C-alpha positions as CSV (number, residue, x, y, z in Angstrom):
1,M,0.0,0.0,0.0
2,K,1.4,3.4,-0.9
3,N,2.2,6.1,1.6
4,F,-0.2,9.0,2.0
5,S,0.4,12.7,2.3
6,S,-1.4,14.9,4.7
7,E,-2.4,17.1,1.7
8,E,-4.3,14.2,0.1
9,L,-6.2,13.6,3.3
10,K,-7.3,17.2,3.6
11,S,-8.1,17.8,-0.1
12,D,-9.9,14.5,-0.9
13,S,-13.7,14.5,-0.9
14,L,-15.6,12.6,1.8
15,P,-16.6,9.9,-0.7
16,Q,-12.9,9.5,-1.5
17,L,-12.1,9.3,2.2
18,K,-14.7,6.6,2.6
19,V,-13.0,4.6,-0.1
20,L,-9.8,5.1,1.8
21,C,-11.3,3.7,4.9
22,E,-12.1,0.5,3.1
23,K,-8.6,0.3,1.7
24,L,-7.2,0.7,5.2
25,R,-9.4,-2.1,6.5
26,T,-8.4,-4.4,3.7
27,E,-4.7,-3.7,4.4
28,I,-5.1,-4.2,8.2
29,I,-7.0,-7.5,7.7
30,S,-4.5,-8.9,5.1
31,T,-1.5,-7.9,7.2
32,V,-2.8,-9.3,10.5
33,T,-3.7,-12.5,8.8
34,V,-0.1,-13.0,7.9
35,C,1.7,-11.3,10.8
36,G,-0.7,-11.7,13.7
37,G,-1.7,-8.7,15.7
38,H,-4.6,-6.7,17.0
39,L,-7.5,-6.9,14.6
40,S,-11.0,-6.0,15.9
41,S,-9.7,-3.0,18.0
42,N,-8.0,-1.5,14.9
43,L,-10.9,-2.1,12.5
44,G,-13.2,-0.2,14.9
45,V,-11.3,3.1,14.7
46,V,-10.6,3.5,11.0
47,E,-13.2,6.3,10.3
48,L,-12.1,8.0,13.5
49,T,-8.5,7.9,12.5
50,V,-9.1,9.2,9.0
51,A,-11.2,12.0,10.5
52,L,-8.4,12.9,12.9
53,H,-6.0,13.2,10.0
54,R,-8.5,15.3,8.2
55,V,-9.0,17.8,11.0
56,F,-5.6,17.9,12.7
57,D,-2.0,18.3,11.4
58,F,0.2,15.3,12.3
59,P,3.0,15.1,13.3
60,K,2.8,18.8,14.4
61,D,-0.2,17.9,16.5
62,K,0.4,15.0,18.9
63,I,-1.7,11.9,19.6
64,V,-1.3,9.4,22.4
65,F,-3.0,6.1,22.0
66,D,-4.1,4.5,25.3
67,V,-2.8,0.9,25.3
68,G,-1.9,1.4,21.6
69,H,-3.7,-1.6,20.1
70,Q,-5.7,0.7,17.9
71,C,-2.9,2.5,16.1
72,Y,-2.6,0.6,12.8
73,A,-4.6,3.0,10.7
74,H,-2.6,5.8,12.1
75,K,0.6,4.0,11.1
76,L,-0.7,3.5,7.6
77,L,-1.5,7.3,7.3
78,T,1.9,8.5,8.7
79,G,4.4,7.3,6.1
80,R,4.6,3.7,7.2
81,A,2.2,2.1,4.7
82,E,5.0,0.7,2.5
83,R,6.5,-1.1,5.5
84,F,3.3,-2.2,7.0
85,S,3.8,-5.8,5.8
86,T,6.7,-6.0,8.3
87,L,4.4,-5.5,11.2
88,R,5.5,-7.3,14.4
89,Q,8.4,-8.9,12.6
90,R,12.0,-8.6,13.9
91,G,13.3,-5.3,12.5
92,G,9.9,-4.3,11.2
93,L,7.1,-2.1,12.5
94,S,6.0,-2.5,16.0
95,G,2.4,-3.4,16.7
96,F,2.3,-0.5,19.2
97,P,3.2,3.2,19.0
98,K,7.0,3.7,18.9
99,R,8.9,7.0,19.2
100,D,11.6,5.7,16.8
101,E,8.9,5.3,14.2
102,G,7.8,8.9,14.6
103,D,5.1,8.6,17.3
104,C,5.3,11.1,20.1
105,Y,4.9,8.6,23.0
106,E,5.1,4.8,23.5
107,T,2.2,2.9,25.0
108,G,1.3,-0.7,25.7
109,H,-0.5,-0.8,29.0
110,A,-3.8,0.8,29.7
111,G,-4.5,4.0,31.6
112,T,-1.4,6.1,30.7
113,A,-2.7,8.2,27.8
114,V,-4.3,11.1,29.7
115,S,-1.3,11.5,32.0
116,A,1.1,11.4,29.0
117,A,-1.1,13.9,27.0
118,L,-1.1,16.3,29.9
119,G,2.7,16.2,30.2
120,I,3.1,16.7,26.4
121,A,0.7,19.6,26.5
122,K,2.4,21.2,29.5
123,A,5.8,21.0,27.8
124,R,4.1,22.6,24.7
125,D,2.9,25.5,26.9
126,L,6.3,26.0,28.5
127,K,8.0,26.1,25.1
128,G,5.4,28.4,23.6
129,G,3.9,25.9,21.1
130,D,0.4,26.0,19.7
131,H,-0.2,22.4,18.6
132,A,-3.1,20.2,19.7
133,V,-2.5,17.3,22.0
134,I,-5.0,14.4,21.9
135,A,-5.4,11.3,24.0
136,L,-7.4,8.5,22.4
137,V,-8.8,6.3,25.3
138,G,-10.9,3.2,25.2
139,D,-13.8,2.8,27.6
140,G,-12.0,-0.2,29.2
141,S,-9.4,2.2,30.5
142,F,-12.0,4.3,32.2
143,N,-11.9,1.7,34.9
144,N,-8.2,2.3,35.5
145,G,-7.3,4.4,38.5
146,L,-4.4,6.0,36.8
147,L,-6.8,7.8,34.5
148,Y,-8.6,9.4,37.4
149,E,-5.3,10.5,38.9
150,A,-4.7,12.3,35.6
151,F,-8.2,13.8,35.6
152,N,-7.4,15.1,39.1
153,S,-4.5,17.1,37.6
154,I,-6.3,18.8,34.7
155,K,-7.3,21.9,36.7
156,I,-4.0,21.9,38.5
157,L,-1.8,21.9,35.4
158,H,-3.7,24.6,33.6
159,T,-3.3,23.1,30.1
160,N,-5.6,22.0,27.4
161,V,-5.9,18.5,25.9
162,L,-8.5,16.7,23.8
163,I,-9.6,13.4,25.3
164,I,-11.4,11.1,22.9
165,L,-13.4,8.4,24.7
166,N,-13.7,5.6,22.2
167,D,-16.7,3.7,23.8
168,N,-17.2,0.2,22.3
169,G,-18.2,-1.6,25.5
170,M,-15.0,-3.7,25.3
171,S,-11.5,-3.9,26.6
172,I,-10.3,-7.4,25.6
173,S,-13.3,-8.9,27.3
174,P,-16.6,-6.9,27.7
175,T,-16.1,-3.9,29.9
176,V,-17.4,-4.1,33.4
177,G,-17.8,-1.9,36.5
178,G,-19.4,1.3,37.7
179,A,-17.6,3.5,35.1
180,H,-19.0,1.3,32.4
181,E,-22.5,1.6,33.7
182,I,-22.2,5.4,33.7
183,L,-21.1,5.3,30.1
184,E,-23.9,3.0,29.2
185,E,-26.4,5.4,30.8
186,L,-25.0,8.2,28.8
187,K,-25.3,6.3,25.5
188,E,-28.9,5.3,26.3
189,G,-29.8,8.9,26.9
190,D,-31.3,8.4,30.3
191,A,-28.3,9.3,32.4
192,P,-28.8,11.8,35.3
193,I,-27.1,15.1,34.8
194,E,-24.6,14.1,37.5
195,D,-23.0,11.7,35.1
196,V,-22.0,14.5,32.7
197,N,-21.1,16.7,35.6
198,L,-18.7,14.0,36.8
199,F,-16.5,14.8,33.8
200,E,-17.1,18.6,33.9
201,S,-16.2,18.7,37.6
202,F,-12.7,17.7,36.5
203,G,-12.5,20.7,34.2
204,L,-13.5,18.9,31.0
205,Q,-15.9,20.3,28.4
206,Y,-18.0,17.2,27.7
207,R,-19.4,16.7,24.2
208,G,-21.2,13.5,23.0
209,I,-22.3,11.1,22.0
210,Y,-21.2,10.7,18.4
211,N,-21.0,7.8,16.0
212,G,-17.3,7.1,15.6
213,N,-17.9,4.9,12.6
214,N,-19.6,7.7,10.7
215,L,-16.9,9.7,8.9
216,E,-18.9,12.8,8.3
217,E,-20.1,13.0,11.9
218,M,-16.5,12.4,13.1
219,V,-15.1,15.3,11.0
220,D,-17.8,17.6,12.3
221,A,-17.4,16.5,15.9
222,L,-13.6,16.8,15.8
223,T,-13.7,20.2,14.2
224,E,-16.0,21.4,17.0
225,A,-13.8,19.9,19.6
226,K,-10.7,21.5,18.1
227,N,-12.4,24.9,18.4
228,L,-13.4,24.3,22.0
229,L,-9.8,23.6,23.0
230,K,-9.3,27.4,23.0
231,N,-11.5,27.4,26.2
232,G,-10.0,24.4,28.0
233,S,-9.7,20.6,27.8
234,V,-12.4,18.6,26.0
235,L,-13.8,15.1,26.5
236,L,-15.3,13.9,23.2
237,H,-17.5,10.8,23.8
238,I,-17.9,8.6,20.7
239,T,-19.2,5.1,20.1
240,T,-17.6,2.6,17.8
241,R,-18.1,-1.0,17.0
242,K,-15.1,-3.2,17.6
243,G,-14.4,-5.1,14.4
244,Q,-16.3,-2.6,12.2
245,G,-16.5,-3.7,8.6
246,H,-15.6,-7.3,9.1
247,A,-18.7,-9.4,10.0
248,F,-16.8,-12.1,11.9
249,C,-14.9,-9.6,13.9
250,E,-18.0,-7.6,14.7
251,N,-19.7,-10.8,16.0
252,A,-16.7,-12.1,17.8
253,P,-14.7,-9.1,19.1
254,V,-13.1,-11.0,22.0
255,I,-11.5,-13.8,20.0
256,T,-10.5,-11.4,17.2
257,H,-9.0,-8.7,19.6
258,G,-5.6,-10.2,19.1
259,I,-4.8,-12.7,16.3
260,S,-2.0,-15.2,17.1
261,L,-0.4,-17.3,14.5
262,P,-0.7,-21.1,15.1
263,T,2.2,-22.8,16.7
264,G,0.9,-26.2,17.6
265,G,1.4,-25.8,21.3
266,K,-1.2,-26.4,24.0
267,D,-2.5,-23.5,26.1
268,Y,-1.7,-23.3,29.7
269,S,-4.8,-21.1,30.2
270,K,-7.1,-24.0,29.3
271,A,-5.5,-26.1,32.0
272,L,-5.9,-23.2,34.5
273,G,-9.6,-23.0,33.8
274,E,-10.1,-26.8,34.2
275,E,-8.0,-27.0,37.4
276,L,-9.7,-24.1,39.1
277,C,-13.1,-25.5,38.3
278,A,-12.0,-28.8,39.9
279,L,-10.6,-27.0,43.0
280,A,-13.8,-24.9,43.3
281,E,-16.0,-28.0,43.2
282,R,-14.2,-29.4,46.3
283,D,-13.6,-26.1,48.1
284,G,-16.2,-23.4,48.5
285,R,-13.5,-20.9,49.4
286,V,-11.9,-20.9,45.9
287,I,-12.3,-17.6,44.0
288,A,-11.1,-16.6,40.6
289,V,-10.1,-13.0,39.9
290,S,-9.3,-11.4,36.6
291,A,-8.4,-7.8,35.5
292,A,-10.4,-7.5,32.2
293,M,-8.9,-10.7,30.7
294,T,-11.3,-13.5,31.6
295,D,-11.3,-15.3,28.3
296,S,-7.6,-15.0,27.3
297,L,-6.7,-16.4,30.7
298,G,-8.9,-19.4,30.4
299,L,-11.3,-18.4,33.1
300,R,-14.6,-18.4,31.1
301,P,-15.6,-21.9,32.3
302,F,-15.1,-20.9,35.9
303,F,-17.1,-17.7,35.4
304,E,-20.0,-19.6,33.9
305,R,-19.9,-22.4,36.5
306,Y,-19.2,-20.4,39.6
307,P,-20.5,-16.8,38.9
308,D,-20.7,-16.0,42.6
309,R,-17.0,-16.7,43.1
310,A,-15.7,-15.2,39.8
311,Y,-14.7,-11.5,39.7
312,D,-13.6,-9.6,36.6
313,L,-12.7,-6.2,38.0
314,G,-11.7,-4.5,34.8
315,I,-8.3,-2.9,34.2
316,C,-7.7,-2.4,37.9
317,E,-4.7,-4.6,38.7
318,E,-3.8,-2.9,41.9
319,H,-7.3,-3.1,43.2
320,A,-7.5,-6.8,42.3
321,S,-4.4,-7.6,44.4
322,V,-5.8,-5.8,47.4
323,L,-9.2,-7.5,47.0
324,C,-7.5,-10.9,46.8
325,A,-5.5,-10.1,50.0
326,S,-8.6,-9.0,51.9
327,L,-10.6,-12.1,50.7
328,A,-7.7,-14.3,51.9
329,A,-7.6,-12.4,55.2
330,E,-11.3,-13.5,55.7
331,G,-10.5,-17.2,55.0
332,M,-11.2,-17.4,51.3
333,K,-8.8,-18.9,48.7
334,P,-8.3,-16.4,45.8
335,Y,-6.5,-17.2,42.5
336,Y,-5.5,-14.1,40.6
337,A,-4.8,-14.8,36.9
338,I,-2.9,-12.1,35.1
339,Y,-0.3,-11.5,32.4
340,S,3.3,-11.1,33.7
341,T,3.7,-7.6,32.5
342,F,0.3,-6.4,33.9
343,L,1.2,-7.9,37.3
344,Q,4.0,-5.3,37.4
345,R,1.4,-2.7,38.1
346,S,0.5,-4.4,41.4
347,F,4.0,-4.5,42.8
348,D,3.3,-2.4,45.9
349,E,0.2,-4.3,46.7
350,I,2.0,-7.6,46.3
351,I,4.6,-6.5,48.9
352,H,2.4,-4.6,51.3
353,D,-1.0,-6.3,51.2
354,V,-0.4,-9.9,50.2
355,C,3.1,-10.8,51.3
356,G,3.3,-8.3,54.1
357,Q,0.4,-10.1,55.7
358,N,1.5,-13.5,54.5
359,L,-1.9,-14.3,53.0
360,P,-2.6,-17.4,50.8
361,V,-3.2,-15.6,47.5
362,T,-2.1,-17.6,44.4
363,F,-0.9,-15.5,41.4
364,C,-1.3,-17.4,38.1
365,I,1.1,-15.5,35.9
366,D,0.4,-16.1,32.2
367,R,2.6,-15.0,29.3
368,A,5.8,-15.2,31.4
369,G,9.1,-15.1,29.6
370,I,9.5,-13.7,26.1
371,S,6.0,-13.3,24.6
372,G,7.2,-12.4,21.2
373,A,5.6,-10.1,18.6
374,D,3.9,-7.6,21.0
375,G,7.3,-6.2,22.0
376,E,8.8,-4.4,24.9
377,T,5.7,-3.7,26.8
378,H,4.5,-7.3,26.8
379,Q,7.8,-9.3,27.3
380,G,7.2,-11.1,30.7
381,V,10.9,-11.3,31.5
382,F,11.0,-9.4,34.8
383,D,8.7,-11.3,37.2
384,L,11.2,-13.7,38.6
385,S,13.4,-10.7,39.5
386,Y,10.8,-8.4,40.9
387,L,9.1,-11.1,42.9
388,S,12.2,-13.0,44.1
389,F,13.2,-10.5,46.8
390,V,9.7,-10.2,48.4
391,P,9.5,-12.1,51.7
392,N,7.0,-14.8,52.3
393,L,6.4,-15.4,48.6
394,T,7.0,-18.8,47.0
395,I,7.7,-18.8,43.2
396,A,7.0,-21.9,41.1
397,V,8.0,-22.4,37.4
398,P,6.5,-25.6,35.9
399,K,8.3,-27.6,33.3
400,D,5.1,-28.5,31.3
401,I,1.4,-28.3,31.6
402,G,1.2,-31.5,33.6
403,E,3.4,-30.1,36.3
404,F,1.4,-26.8,36.2
405,R,-1.7,-28.8,37.0
406,S,0.2,-30.5,39.8
407,M,1.3,-27.1,41.2
408,L,-2.3,-25.8,41.2
409,R,-3.4,-28.9,43.0
410,A,-0.6,-28.4,45.6
411,S,-1.7,-24.8,46.1
412,A,-5.1,-25.9,47.5
413,N,-3.6,-26.6,50.9
414,Y,-0.8,-24.0,50.8
415,S,-1.2,-21.3,53.4
416,A,1.1,-18.6,52.1
417,P,1.5,-16.4,49.0
418,L,2.3,-18.4,45.9
419,A,3.2,-17.3,42.4
420,I,3.1,-19.8,39.5
421,R,4.6,-18.3,36.2
422,Y,4.2,-20.0,32.8
423,P,4.3,-19.1,29.1
424,K,1.2,-19.0,26.8
425,E,1.8,-22.4,25.2
426,G,3.6,-25.6,26.1
427,C,3.5,-29.3,26.1
428,E,1.3,-31.7,28.0
429,G,3.1,-33.7,30.7
430,E,2.6,-36.1,33.5
431,V,0.5,-35.0,36.5
432,K,2.2,-36.2,39.7
433,P,2.6,-34.8,43.2
434,V,4.9,-31.8,43.6
435,E,6.6,-31.0,46.9
436,I,6.7,-27.2,47.4
437,G,10.3,-25.9,47.3
438,K,11.9,-29.1,45.9
439,F,13.7,-29.5,42.6
440,E,13.3,-32.5,40.3
441,V,16.4,-34.3,38.9
442,L,15.8,-35.1,35.3
443,H,19.2,-36.7,34.5
444,S,21.9,-37.7,37.0
445,T,25.6,-38.4,36.3
446,M,29.0,-38.2,37.9
447,S,30.0,-35.2,35.8
448,N,31.5,-32.1,37.4
449,I,28.8,-30.0,35.7
450,I,25.2,-29.5,36.9
451,M,22.6,-27.6,34.8
452,L,19.6,-26.0,36.6
453,A,16.8,-25.1,34.1
454,A,13.8,-23.1,35.2
455,G,10.7,-23.5,33.0
456,E,9.5,-25.4,30.0
457,R,11.5,-23.4,27.4
458,C,14.8,-23.6,29.3
459,I,14.3,-27.3,30.0
460,R,13.8,-27.9,26.3
461,I,17.0,-26.1,25.5
462,A,18.9,-27.9,28.3
463,Q,17.7,-31.3,27.1
464,S,18.7,-30.5,23.5
465,V,22.2,-29.5,24.8
466,L,22.4,-32.7,26.9
467,N,21.5,-34.9,23.9
468,R,24.2,-33.2,21.7
469,C,26.8,-33.6,24.5
470,Q,26.0,-37.2,25.2
471,K,26.5,-38.1,21.5
472,E,30.0,-36.7,21.9
473,G,30.8,-38.4,25.2
474,T,30.1,-35.4,27.4
475,D,27.6,-35.6,30.2
476,F,26.1,-33.4,33.0
477,T,23.4,-33.6,35.6
478,L,20.1,-31.9,34.5
479,V,17.7,-30.5,37.1
480,N,14.2,-29.1,36.8
481,A,14.7,-26.0,39.0
482,R,11.0,-25.6,39.4
483,F,11.1,-23.4,42.6
484,V,12.9,-20.2,42.2
485,K,12.0,-19.2,45.7
486,P,12.7,-20.8,48.0
487,L,15.6,-22.5,46.2
488,D,16.0,-26.1,47.1
489,S,19.0,-25.2,49.3
490,D,19.4,-28.6,50.8
491,Y,19.9,-30.1,47.4
492,L,22.1,-27.4,46.1
493,L,24.4,-27.3,49.1
494,S,24.8,-31.1,49.0
495,R,26.1,-31.2,45.4
496,K,29.7,-32.1,44.7
497,E,29.8,-30.5,41.2
498,R,32.0,-27.5,40.7
499,I,30.2,-25.9,37.8
500,F,26.6,-24.8,38.1
501,I,24.9,-23.6,34.9
502,T,21.5,-21.9,35.3
503,L,19.0,-21.2,32.5
504,E,16.0,-18.9,33.0
505,D,13.4,-17.3,30.7
506,N,13.9,-14.0,32.5
507,V,16.4,-11.2,32.8
508,L,19.6,-12.4,34.6
509,I,19.6,-9.7,37.2
510,G,17.7,-10.9,40.2
511,G,16.7,-14.3,38.7
512,I,17.5,-17.8,39.7
513,G,21.1,-17.5,38.6
514,D,21.6,-14.7,41.1
515,G,19.9,-16.7,43.8
516,V,22.1,-19.7,43.2
517,R,25.2,-17.5,43.1
518,R,24.3,-16.0,46.5
519,L,23.5,-19.4,48.1
520,L,26.9,-20.9,46.9
521,S,29.0,-17.8,47.6
522,G,32.2,-18.8,49.3
523,S,31.8,-22.5,48.5
524,G,34.4,-22.5,45.7
525,K,31.6,-23.3,43.2
526,E,31.4,-21.5,39.9
527,V,27.9,-20.3,38.7
528,V,27.4,-19.5,35.1
529,G,24.0,-17.9,34.3
530,F,22.1,-17.8,31.0
531,G,19.1,-15.5,30.7
532,Y,18.4,-12.1,29.2
533,R,20.7,-9.1,29.1
534,D,19.9,-5.9,30.9
535,E,17.9,-4.3,28.1
536,F,14.4,-4.1,26.8
537,I,13.5,-6.8,24.3
538,P,11.8,-5.7,21.1
539,H,9.2,-7.5,19.0
540,G,9.9,-10.6,17.0
541,G,9.6,-14.3,17.0
542,I,10.0,-16.0,20.4
543,D,12.8,-18.4,19.5
544,E,14.8,-15.8,17.6
545,L,14.5,-13.3,20.5
546,M,15.6,-16.0,23.0
547,R,18.7,-16.7,21.0
548,E,19.5,-13.1,20.3
549,F,19.1,-11.8,23.9
550,G,20.8,-14.5,25.9
551,L,19.3,-18.0,25.7
552,D,21.3,-19.3,22.7
553,E,21.5,-23.1,22.6
554,E,24.8,-23.0,20.7
555,E,26.4,-20.7,23.4
556,I,25.1,-23.0,26.2
557,Y,26.5,-26.0,24.4
558,K,29.9,-24.3,24.0
559,C,29.9,-23.4,27.6
560,V,29.3,-27.1,28.7
561,K,32.0,-28.3,26.3
562,N,34.5,-25.7,27.5
563,Y,34.1,-26.7,31.2
564,A,34.1,-30.4,30.2
565,G,37.4,-29.9,28.5
566,G,36.0,-30.5,25.1
């Protein structure tokens, strides 16, 4: 698809722009089919994006996309159309806004856009600029507390921004909560005046509700909002249909929110849903908690079967952690399922509310390790590090889905905080009892080398290295280091090997390698760690990123051969 100029977008007739909208949809669909990515969320904002480019002057004017999974049409209209086929590929375009591609601000997690827009606008004011600053926010983010912290600053900062509320009733799963109900009342036209005043009390001029999939209506509404910015910040409330223009996406917005390319692996999330249902059947204290990701985390069967014990709290990760802590304090058994990078937002609550009170909350941490094509904001490579130094917390890393099931079953009678971290996909495996805090020896030998591998991907690499070495007469002991905290110190301190090699699908700093090194300090043992370097990992294929950033099978093989004298 050819690149577009801003002059074309401003001079073309509305019928021509409507044709452009369909071209953009076709390009988005054809590219996502090949590369994967966010589909229904991007299809829903095509008319809005074209209208924004008609009314405003990018890149002079600035736009911040909340989350960022609705920026594809904007990429196509800002000089990136000819490279769009490289979307989410290593060295290609990111699936999210990126400053090195010409975007003004990078996003990937919900709730940040209004704060960012206020900062950009305030910098504009201080530098004497006159450009517009826009925050495009989905209604799902209106549940997020960070947005209201930003609202609280609008009057204080004395600057003007345009906030576009893209209301489609969805985040990834359908939007829930009190903020959602207020927006529904506004759309239905029977909202009390207090609902509008809620926004105006923050210093926003509220305008709405407009059809965001009607190009003419959007051009008019945005033109009015642009003029109103002279008098202060504006909240423009529009409605769109997620998946607009593609019948299947319109009818299935949840499963087409993000399109993943098939890999042949089995989903850990399916096992989570099955095991939690089984636990809940035996134990009335079991509760499942999600932060707007019920379906992608495998919890839909639980929510349907046990609706009174299933809570989707919207994009409110911190609140969900405190709720779990308080439920546990009252004798319940909460399981909080969440992506690794989204759990980062709950760090203070993990320390203060859950672990500080030593409460039996189980964190089921999905998409741990490199997640691949979503890039820096979604690589779950920090959780072993930021959780490993929190007192009272046990951290488990299953070697396959069977062991994951075993860990969940063991959690039923565990009376302290527990985190189980796992990738999106993996292999089935044997379900057998797991003793909390104990490693599993997968292969034993009299070699002077022992390899400790944490997690399915690392064990797969380790077994491949072992097979190669054995064919050449070299051997080493291989251990499933399935508990990162506490480490199996009795086992480690009893070993006679001199060389300890650790593998982890996590950054090296603060991970299992660091823990083993501290434990064996002064013992004369040498610890060699393989994990990810101290840098952010971009988008690309999982295997290629693992090799490039520190988990290279060839380098691990050479390390073993070197210490074995080969």
